C-alpha positions as CSV (number, residue, x, y, z in Angstrom):
1,M,41.2,31.6,-15.5
2,T,42.0,29.2,-17.5
3,V,43.1,29.3,-21.4
4,E,43.5,26.2,-23.8
5,L,44.3,26.1,-26.9
6,T,42.1,23.2,-28.7
7,N,42.2,22.8,-32.6
8,E,43.8,26.4,-33.0
9,T,40.3,27.7,-31.0
10,E,41.0,29.8,-27.8
11,R,38.8,28.9,-25.1
12,V,38.6,30.8,-21.8
13,I,36.6,28.9,-18.9
14,A,36.1,30.6,-15.5
15,A,33.7,30.9,-12.9
16,P,30.6,32.8,-12.7
17,Q,32.1,36.3,-12.9
18,P,35.8,35.4,-12.2
19,V,36.8,39.4,-12.1
20,L,35.0,39.1,-8.1
21,P,37.1,37.9,-5.1
22,L,36.1,34.5,-4.7
23,V,35.6,32.6,-1.2
24,A,35.1,28.8,-0.5
25,V,32.1,27.6,1.7
26,V,34.2,23.9,3.4
27,G,33.2,21.9,6.2
28,Q,32.6,18.2,7.1
29,P,29.1,16.6,6.0
30,N,25.5,17.8,7.1
31,V,26.9,21.0,8.9
32,G,24.6,23.7,6.9
33,K,27.3,24.3,3.9
34,S,24.6,24.5,1.2
35,T,21.7,26.2,3.6
36,L,24.9,29.1,4.0
37,F,25.3,29.2,1.1
38,N,21.6,29.5,-0.5
39,R,20.7,32.4,2.5
40,L,24.3,34.2,1.5
41,I,23.5,34.5,-2.1
42,G,19.6,34.6,-2.1
43,Q,18.8,31.8,-4.1
44,R,18.1,28.5,-3.8
45,R,20.8,26.9,-5.9
46,S,22.1,24.1,-3.6
47,I,19.7,20.9,-3.0
48,V,19.5,21.4,0.9
49,G,18.1,18.0,2.6
50,D,19.1,16.3,6.5
51,E,20.7,13.5,4.0
52,P,25.1,13.9,4.6
53,G,26.7,14.2,1.3
54,I,23.9,15.9,-1.3
55,T,26.2,18.2,-2.1
56,R,28.5,16.9,-4.6
57,D,30.6,19.0,-7.0
58,R,30.9,22.6,-7.1
59,I,28.2,25.5,-7.0
60,Y,29.2,29.2,-7.5
61,G,27.2,31.8,-7.3
62,E,27.1,35.9,-5.8
63,V,26.9,37.7,-3.0
64,E,26.4,41.6,-2.2
65,W,26.9,43.2,0.8
66,A,28.3,47.1,2.3
67,G,28.5,48.2,-1.4
68,K,30.8,45.0,-2.1
69,Q,30.2,42.2,-4.5
70,F,32.4,38.5,-4.3
71,S,31.9,35.3,-5.8
72,I,31.0,32.3,-3.5
73,V,31.8,28.7,-4.0
74,D,29.9,26.3,-1.9
75,T,31.5,22.7,-2.2
76,G,30.8,18.5,-0.9
77,G,31.1,17.4,2.8
78,I,35.1,16.8,3.1
79,I,35.6,13.4,4.4
80,P,39.8,13.2,4.2
81,D,40.8,9.8,4.7
82,D,37.6,8.3,2.9
83,D,38.8,6.6,-0.2
84,A,35.7,5.9,-1.7
85,V,35.2,6.7,-5.1
86,I,32.1,9.4,-4.5
87,P,34.0,10.7,-1.1
88,A,37.6,11.2,-2.4
89,N,36.3,13.1,-5.4
90,I,34.5,15.3,-3.6
91,F,37.6,16.2,-1.4
92,K,39.1,17.0,-4.5
93,Q,36.3,19.2,-6.3
94,A,37.0,21.1,-2.7
95,G,40.3,21.1,-3.0
96,F,40.0,22.8,-6.3
97,A,37.9,25.6,-4.7
98,I,40.4,26.1,-1.6
99,D,43.3,26.6,-4.5
100,D,41.0,29.5,-6.1
101,A,39.6,31.1,-3.4
102,Q,40.7,34.4,-1.3
103,A,39.1,33.3,1.8
104,I,37.3,30.5,3.2
105,I,34.0,30.1,4.5
106,W,34.9,27.2,7.4
107,V,31.4,25.8,8.6
108,V,31.0,23.9,11.3
109,D,28.3,22.5,13.6
110,A,27.5,24.0,17.0
111,R,25.0,21.8,18.4
112,L,27.5,18.9,17.7
113,G,30.5,20.8,19.1
114,L,34.2,19.7,18.4
115,T,34.8,16.4,16.2
116,P,37.4,14.6,15.6
117,L,37.1,14.9,11.8
118,D,36.9,18.7,12.3
119,E,41.0,18.2,13.6
120,E,41.7,16.8,10.8
121,L,39.9,19.6,8.5
122,A,41.7,22.3,11.1
123,T,45.0,21.2,10.5
124,L,43.9,20.7,6.4
125,L,43.4,24.9,6.4
126,R,45.8,25.6,8.4
127,A,48.2,24.3,5.8
128,T,46.4,26.5,2.6
129,G,48.3,29.5,4.5
130,K,44.7,31.4,3.9
131,R,42.5,33.5,5.7
132,V,39.6,31.5,7.3
133,L,36.9,32.3,9.1
134,V,34.8,29.9,11.2
135,A,31.0,30.0,11.2
136,A,29.7,27.9,14.0
137,N,26.4,26.8,12.6
138,K,23.2,26.5,14.1
139,S,23.8,28.4,16.6
140,E,20.0,29.4,17.5
141,K,20.2,28.6,21.1
142,A,21.9,31.3,23.6
143,R,23.5,28.1,25.2
144,V,25.0,26.9,22.1
145,E,26.2,30.5,21.1
146,A,28.4,30.7,24.3
147,E,29.3,27.1,23.4
148,A,30.5,28.2,19.9
149,G,33.5,30.0,21.4
150,E,35.5,26.5,22.0
151,F,36.2,26.5,18.1
152,Y,38.9,29.4,18.9
153,R,40.9,26.6,19.9
154,F,42.1,25.3,16.6
155,G,43.9,28.8,16.4
156,F,41.6,30.6,13.7
157,E,41.0,34.2,15.4
158,E,37.7,35.0,13.6
159,V,34.7,32.6,15.0
160,F,31.1,33.1,14.5
161,P,28.2,32.2,16.0
162,V,25.6,31.7,13.3
163,S,22.1,29.9,12.1
164,A,22.1,29.9,8.3
165,E,18.3,28.8,8.5
166,Q,17.5,31.6,10.7
167,G,19.6,34.2,9.2
168,I,20.7,34.7,12.5
169,G,24.2,36.3,13.0
170,L,25.7,36.5,9.4
171,G,25.4,40.4,9.2
172,E,28.7,40.2,11.5
173,L,30.0,37.0,9.1
174,L,29.9,39.1,6.2
175,D,31.3,42.6,7.8
176,A,34.3,40.8,8.9
177,L,34.7,39.0,5.7
178,V,34.8,41.7,2.9
179,K,37.1,44.1,5.1
180,D,39.9,42.3,3.9
181,L,39.3,40.8,0.5
182,N,40.6,42.6,-2.1
183,F,38.3,44.2,-4.4
184,E,41.2,46.3,-6.3
185,F,40.3,44.6,-9.6
186,S,36.5,44.4,-9.4
187,D,36.6,47.7,-7.8
188,L,38.8,49.9,-10.2
189,R,36.4,48.7,-13.2
190,F,33.5,49.1,-10.7
191,A,35.0,53.2,-11.1
192,N,35.5,53.7,-14.8
193,Q,32.4,52.1,-15.6
194,G,29.7,53.6,-12.8
195,S,26.1,53.2,-13.7
196,E,27.3,51.2,-16.6
197,I,28.0,48.4,-14.9
198,S,24.4,47.0,-15.1
199,D,23.5,47.7,-18.7
200,L,27.2,45.6,-19.7
201,R,25.8,42.6,-17.5
202,A,22.2,43.0,-18.8
203,Q,24.1,42.9,-22.4
204,T,26.8,39.6,-21.8
205,S,23.6,37.9,-19.9
206,D,21.7,38.7,-23.2
207,R,24.5,37.2,-25.1
208,E,25.0,33.9,-23.5
209,L,23.7,30.7,-24.7
210,R,22.2,28.8,-22.1
211,L,23.5,24.9,-23.0
212,A,21.8,22.2,-20.9
213,I,23.0,18.7,-20.5
214,I,20.4,16.3,-20.1
215,G,20.2,12.4,-19.8
216,R,19.6,9.0,-18.0
217,P,22.1,8.4,-14.6
218,N,25.3,7.5,-16.0
219,V,24.9,8.2,-19.7
220,G,28.2,10.8,-19.8
221,K,26.7,14.1,-19.1
222,S,29.8,14.8,-16.6
223,S,32.1,13.2,-18.9
224,L,30.8,15.5,-21.3
225,L,31.1,18.3,-19.7
226,N,34.0,18.0,-18.7
227,R,35.6,17.6,-21.8
228,L,33.8,20.5,-23.4
229,I,35.4,23.1,-20.5
230,G,39.2,20.9,-20.9
231,E,39.1,20.6,-16.8
232,E,38.1,18.3,-14.5
233,R,35.0,20.5,-13.2
234,V,32.4,18.0,-12.3
235,I,32.8,14.5,-10.5
236,V,32.9,11.8,-12.7
237,S,32.1,8.4,-11.3
238,P,30.5,4.6,-12.7
239,V,28.1,5.0,-9.5
240,A,24.6,6.3,-11.4
241,G,23.6,9.2,-9.9
242,T,26.8,10.9,-9.1
243,T,25.5,14.3,-10.0
244,R,22.9,16.2,-7.8
245,D,23.0,19.7,-8.4
246,S,22.4,21.6,-11.8
247,I,25.8,22.6,-12.3
248,D,26.4,26.1,-14.1
249,T,30.2,26.6,-16.1
250,L,30.8,30.1,-18.2
251,L,32.7,28.7,-21.2
252,T,33.9,31.6,-23.7
253,T,34.8,30.9,-27.3
254,P,35.7,34.0,-29.9
255,E,32.6,33.3,-31.3
256,Q,30.2,32.8,-28.7
257,K,30.1,32.7,-24.6
258,F,28.7,29.4,-23.6
259,R,26.4,29.0,-19.8
260,L,27.1,25.5,-19.6
261,I,24.2,23.3,-17.1
262,D,25.7,19.8,-16.4
263,T,22.0,18.8,-14.6
264,A,21.3,15.2,-12.4
265,G,20.1,12.1,-14.0
266,I,16.4,11.8,-15.2
267,R,15.0,8.9,-13.6
268,R,11.0,6.9,-14.5
269,K,8.8,8.3,-11.8
270,G,9.0,5.5,-8.6
271,K,12.6,5.1,-9.6
272,T,13.9,8.0,-7.5
273,G,14.8,6.5,-3.3
274,E,16.4,9.1,-1.3
275,M,14.8,12.2,-1.0
276,A,17.6,14.3,-2.6
277,E,17.4,12.1,-6.1
278,K,13.9,13.5,-5.8
279,L,14.5,16.9,-5.7
280,S,17.7,16.8,-8.0
281,V,15.3,15.9,-10.7
282,V,13.0,18.7,-10.1
283,M,16.0,20.7,-10.6
284,A,17.0,19.3,-13.3
285,M,13.5,20.3,-15.1
286,K,13.8,23.7,-13.6
287,S,17.4,24.2,-15.5
288,L,15.1,23.4,-18.9
289,A,12.9,25.9,-18.4
290,R,16.1,28.5,-18.5
291,A,18.0,26.9,-21.4
292,D,18.0,28.1,-25.3
293,V,19.5,24.3,-26.4
294,A,19.8,20.7,-24.9
295,I,22.5,18.3,-25.7
296,V,20.2,15.0,-25.3
297,V,22.9,12.7,-24.1
298,I,22.5,8.7,-25.1
299,D,24.4,5.9,-24.4
300,A,25.0,4.2,-27.8
301,E,26.2,0.8,-26.4
302,E,22.8,0.9,-24.8
303,G,20.8,2.0,-27.5
304,P,18.0,4.7,-27.4
305,T,15.1,4.1,-24.6
306,A,11.9,4.9,-23.9
307,L,13.0,6.9,-21.3
308,D,15.2,8.6,-23.4
309,A,12.3,9.6,-25.0
310,H,11.0,10.7,-22.7
311,I,13.2,13.0,-21.1
312,A,14.2,14.6,-25.0
313,G,10.1,15.3,-24.4
314,Y,10.3,17.1,-20.9
315,A,13.1,19.8,-23.4
316,H,10.8,19.7,-26.2
317,D,7.9,20.9,-24.1
318,A,10.3,23.7,-22.3
319,G,10.7,25.0,-25.9
320,C,14.5,24.7,-26.0
321,S,16.4,23.6,-29.2
322,I,17.5,20.2,-29.1
323,I,20.2,17.8,-30.5
324,I,20.9,14.8,-29.4
325,A,24.3,13.1,-28.7
326,C,25.2,9.6,-28.6
327,N,27.8,9.1,-26.3
328,K,30.1,6.6,-26.0
329,W,30.1,5.4,-30.0
330,D,33.8,4.1,-29.3
331,A,32.1,1.2,-27.3
332,V,30.5,0.4,-29.6
333,K,31.0,-3.1,-30.9
334,N,30.3,-4.6,-34.5
335,K,30.3,-1.4,-36.3
336,E,30.2,-3.0,-39.8
337,T,26.4,-4.6,-38.5
338,S,25.9,-0.8,-36.5
339,T,26.5,1.9,-38.8
340,S,25.8,5.8,-37.7
341,A,23.3,5.5,-40.3
342,Q,21.0,2.4,-38.3
343,F,21.7,3.6,-35.3
344,E,19.9,7.4,-36.4
345,R,16.9,5.3,-37.6
346,K,16.7,3.7,-34.6
347,V,17.1,7.5,-32.7
348,R,14.1,8.8,-34.9
349,E,12.1,5.2,-34.5
350,R,11.9,6.3,-30.8
351,M,11.7,9.4,-31.3
352,K,9.4,10.5,-34.0
353,F,8.7,13.7,-32.4
354,L,12.4,15.3,-33.2
355,D,12.6,14.3,-36.9
356,W,14.2,18.0,-37.0
357,A,17.0,17.2,-34.1
358,P,20.2,16.7,-35.4
359,V,21.9,13.3,-33.9
360,I,25.7,13.1,-33.6
361,M,28.1,10.8,-32.9
362,I,30.2,11.4,-30.0
363,S,32.7,10.0,-27.8
364,A,33.6,12.2,-24.1
365,L,36.4,10.0,-23.0
366,N,38.7,10.6,-26.0
367,G,36.9,13.7,-27.6
368,Q,35.6,12.1,-30.8
369,R,33.7,15.0,-32.6
370,V,32.6,16.7,-29.0
371,E,33.8,19.8,-30.1
372,N,31.0,19.6,-33.2
373,L,28.5,20.4,-30.6
374,L,29.4,23.9,-29.7
375,G,29.0,24.7,-33.2
376,L,25.5,23.2,-33.8
377,A,24.5,24.8,-30.7
378,V,25.5,28.1,-32.3
379,R,23.4,27.6,-35.6
380,A,20.5,26.0,-33.3
381,N,20.5,29.3,-31.0
382,V,20.5,31.8,-33.6
383,E,17.3,30.3,-35.6
384,R,15.6,29.8,-32.4
385,N,15.5,33.6,-32.2
386,R,14.5,34.0,-36.0
387,R,11.9,35.9,-36.7
388,I,10.4,36.0,-40.0
389,P,9.8,39.7,-41.9
390,T,6.1,40.4,-42.2
391,S,6.6,40.1,-45.8
392,Q,8.0,36.7,-46.3
393,L,5.6,35.0,-43.9
394,N,3.1,36.3,-46.0
395,A,4.1,34.9,-49.1
396,F,4.3,31.8,-47.6
397,F,0.9,31.8,-46.4
398,E,-0.1,32.4,-49.7
399,A,1.9,29.2,-51.6
400,A,1.0,26.9,-48.4
401,V,-2.4,27.5,-47.3
402,S,-4.3,30.1,-49.4
403,Q,-6.1,28.8,-52.3
404,P,-5.5,29.8,-55.9
405,R,-8.4,32.2,-56.1
406,G,-7.5,34.0,-53.2
407,G,-10.0,32.4,-50.8
408,S,-8.7,31.0,-47.4
409,A,-8.3,27.2,-47.7
410,P,-10.6,24.4,-45.4
411,A,-8.3,22.9,-42.9
412,P,-9.6,19.6,-40.5
413,V,-10.1,19.5,-37.0
414,K,-10.4,17.0,-34.4
415,G,-12.9,14.8,-34.8
416,G,-12.7,15.2,-39.0
417,L,-16.7,16.8,-38.7
418,S,-16.2,19.8,-40.2
419,R,-13.7,22.5,-41.7
420,L,-12.2,25.7,-40.8
421,H,-10.6,28.7,-42.6
422,V,-7.4,30.1,-41.8
423,Q,-7.8,33.5,-42.6
424,Y,-4.3,34.3,-41.7
425,M,-0.8,33.9,-39.3
426,T,1.6,35.8,-38.0
427,Q,4.8,35.3,-35.8
428,V,4.6,36.0,-32.5
429,S,7.7,35.5,-30.3
430,V,11.0,33.6,-30.6
431,R,12.9,31.2,-28.1
432,P,11.2,29.3,-29.2
433,P,9.4,30.6,-32.9
434,T,5.8,31.0,-32.1
435,F,3.1,31.5,-34.8
436,V,-0.5,32.5,-34.4
437,L,-3.5,31.2,-37.1
438,F,-6.4,32.8,-37.3
439,T,-9.2,30.5,-38.5
440,S,-12.9,31.1,-38.8
441,G,-16.0,28.7,-39.3
442,G,-17.0,26.0,-37.3
443,K,-15.8,24.6,-34.0
444,S,-12.2,25.3,-33.1
445,G,-9.4,22.6,-32.6
446,L,-7.6,22.4,-36.0
447,H,-6.6,18.5,-36.3
448,F,-2.4,17.6,-35.6
449,S,-2.0,16.7,-38.7
450,Y,-2.8,20.2,-40.1
451,L,-0.3,21.2,-37.6
452,R,2.3,19.2,-38.8
453,Y,1.2,19.8,-42.3
454,L,2.5,23.7,-41.8
455,Q,5.5,23.0,-39.6
456,N,6.7,20.5,-41.9
457,R,6.3,23.1,-45.0
458,L,8.0,26.5,-42.3
459,R,11.2,24.2,-42.1
460,E,11.0,23.5,-45.6
461,E,11.1,27.1,-46.5
462,F,12.8,28.8,-43.3
463,D,15.3,25.8,-41.9
464,F,14.6,26.6,-38.3
465,F,17.7,24.2,-37.6
466,A,17.5,22.2,-34.6
467,T,14.3,24.0,-33.2
468,P,10.6,23.3,-31.9
469,L,8.1,25.6,-34.1
470,R,5.0,26.8,-31.8
471,I,1.4,27.4,-33.5
472,I,-1.3,28.5,-31.7
473,E,-5.4,28.7,-33.2
474,K,-6.6,32.3,-32.5
475,H,-10.7,31.4,-33.6
476,K,-13.0,33.5,-34.9
477,T,-16.6,33.0,-34.1
478,R,-19.6,34.4,-35.5
479,K,-21.8,36.6,-33.1
480,K,-25.8,35.4,-32.6
481,R,-27.8,38.5,-34.1
């Protein structure tokens, strides 16, 4: 756990459930680390594929076994002597995970047998002085399982033939792992609180503000995440598409706990080549489904593009509150002729459907106005959870919809050939705020201009900062006798 003081605000940065002991999963590329990680946590968190080097950043999860809980971190494939930007950074990220871990699961390929790269990794792992459990993966066949014993030659006493894909041998691995983990702090917490811990976790989860960072490849999403948390949590490089998994990081301030979700860059359909890229885009879309607020990152040097608007549309369709962050503002030339107001007008023209979303100029590189994003996200989260009292909503309906004599006002429908009577409206849910309009007469299908009119009036009256509004029509038809 790291505590950093910035602008007189204490920020506590931690991986998920820092009170639990941490186990790191390491190994060379394409030996099945992510398959093992997903199997142990019971969900598909890391992208799995036949291409080596798919996982690049640290992915965290939790495992429960034999009444014990521990955190686990998946790492990218380690190639110690590769000086290329991405492999070198993967090695660096794996090193962070190893430093924080109590124990290490070293995944090797039992089918492939001993390799020179394994020799190098064994030397590195022995130097850590930490407990290392060797998981000889892909040991589905008896012959391969028998040959897995050759990995004892590296000097580690605990070697387990396993199949992450089929779940074979994982029980023995977990039994040995939890036996010597230090659960002192976490056991004390569970002993003191008993069954209340599940309620406490539920409440903590409810208080989390899930903040997704989305955008095109190479617009600075990972740099922004690293700047927000104050440490190098994810790999940053000039290579487009560096991030592939959706990375969760917890950030706690005195006012709010955030779950920051860094997503892979979303490309146009047809522009994603490798299967890993296609899967990463799918996972980025899934991340929006669980996010409260989305920061849509735009490259200020390039200006807003059609793809930026398309990506923002994904966030809007998912019901996220939206903040538009124009990154690399410090690198924009000729600011005398391209002011922030002029740039914002360009954004508004490109994204007319987001006229309610705030636009902020930032620089993830030097931190310019980055801290303001968290305050905007907190305000947006309050508004997306806002429920209008019935009395206030009725008063709004009388002023905005009803006719002076108390009758319902006629509203235009699609096609403009008839009119509907809007009888009343009610708010049915939040996150995002959703209203139902009850109509009668004519055919159902209110014209979009009328729905836009109501949305604008609702914002004038109740604000709903940075938050989409949904209006659903429920039409009543007369029964024929």
